[in-house]
C-alpha positions as CSV (number, residue, x, y, z in Angstrom):
1,X,212.5,78.3,181.5
2,X,209.9,75.8,180.1
3,X,207.0,77.0,178.0
4,X,203.6,76.0,179.1
5,X,201.1,74.7,176.7
6,X,198.5,77.4,177.0
7,X,195.9,75.7,174.8
8,X,192.3,76.5,175.6
9,X,189.1,74.6,174.8
10,X,186.6,76.7,172.9
11,X,183.0,75.8,172.6
12,X,181.5,75.1,169.2
13,X,179.3,78.2,169.5
14,X,182.4,80.4,170.1
15,X,184.2,78.9,167.1
16,X,181.2,79.4,164.9
17,X,180.8,83.0,166.1
18,X,184.4,83.9,165.3
19,X,184.5,82.0,162.0
20,X,181.3,83.6,160.9
21,X,182.6,87.1,161.8
22,X,185.7,86.3,159.8
23,X,183.6,85.2,156.8
24,X,181.5,88.3,156.9
25,X,184.6,90.4,156.6
26,X,183.3,93.4,158.6
27,X,186.4,93.2,160.8
28,X,189.9,92.1,159.8
29,X,191.4,88.9,161.2
30,X,193.8,91.1,163.1
31,X,190.9,92.9,164.8
32,X,189.3,89.5,165.6
33,X,192.5,88.2,167.1
34,X,192.8,91.2,169.3
35,X,189.1,91.1,170.3
36,X,189.0,87.4,171.2
37,X,192.7,86.9,172.2
38,X,193.3,84.0,169.7
39,X,195.8,83.4,167.0
40,X,195.2,84.3,163.4
41,X,196.0,80.8,162.3
42,X,193.2,79.5,164.5
43,X,190.7,81.9,163.0
44,X,191.8,80.8,159.5
45,X,191.3,77.2,160.4
46,X,187.8,77.7,161.8
47,X,186.9,79.9,158.8
48,X,188.1,77.2,156.4
49,X,186.2,74.5,158.3
50,X,183.0,76.6,158.2
51,X,183.3,77.1,154.5
52,X,183.9,73.4,153.8
53,X,181.4,71.9,156.2
54,X,178.8,74.6,156.4
55,X,176.6,72.9,153.8
56,X,176.2,69.9,156.2
57,X,173.8,72.1,158.2
58,X,171.3,71.9,155.4
59,X,171.9,68.2,154.5
60,X,168.8,66.0,154.2
61,X,169.6,64.0,157.3
62,X,170.2,66.1,160.4
63,X,172.3,64.9,163.3
64,X,169.3,65.2,165.5
65,X,167.3,62.8,163.4
66,X,170.1,60.4,163.3
67,X,170.4,60.5,167.1
68,X,166.6,59.9,167.4
69,X,166.8,56.9,165.1
70,X,169.7,55.5,167.1
71,X,167.8,56.0,170.3
72,X,164.8,54.2,168.9
73,X,167.0,51.2,168.0
74,X,168.5,51.1,171.4
75,X,165.1,51.2,173.1
76,X,164.0,48.3,170.9
77,X,167.1,46.3,172.0
78,X,166.5,47.1,175.6
79,X,162.9,45.9,175.3
80,X,163.9,42.7,173.6
81,X,166.5,42.0,176.3
82,X,164.0,42.7,179.1
83,X,161.6,40.2,177.6
84,X,164.3,37.6,177.2
85,X,165.5,38.3,180.8
86,X,162.0,38.0,182.2
87,X,161.4,34.7,180.3
88,X,164.7,33.2,181.4
89,X,164.0,34.2,185.0
90,X,160.6,32.5,184.9
91,X,162.1,29.3,183.3
92,X,165.0,29.1,185.7
93,X,162.8,29.9,188.7
94,X,160.7,26.8,187.9
95,X,163.7,24.5,187.5
96,X,165.2,25.2,190.9
């Protein structure tokens, strides 16, 4: 009999919730495993990642700000391309 790969996709919110509960230490990892039906190794992985990368939350440049800056750059490119397209359309329209 073949074993099925029973991997599930967990949302970032769920991962954070479980890892944060593990960090708080109010419940044991075994209790969290039973409560959320996930493996202990998964909880330890999420907990370690939260410990290592948790400081990024308070970094000077937030991901939202970076996304806004990137969006502004893309809007500028779109505007420039629109102007170029309109110009070329007018020039080529006269030549025909």
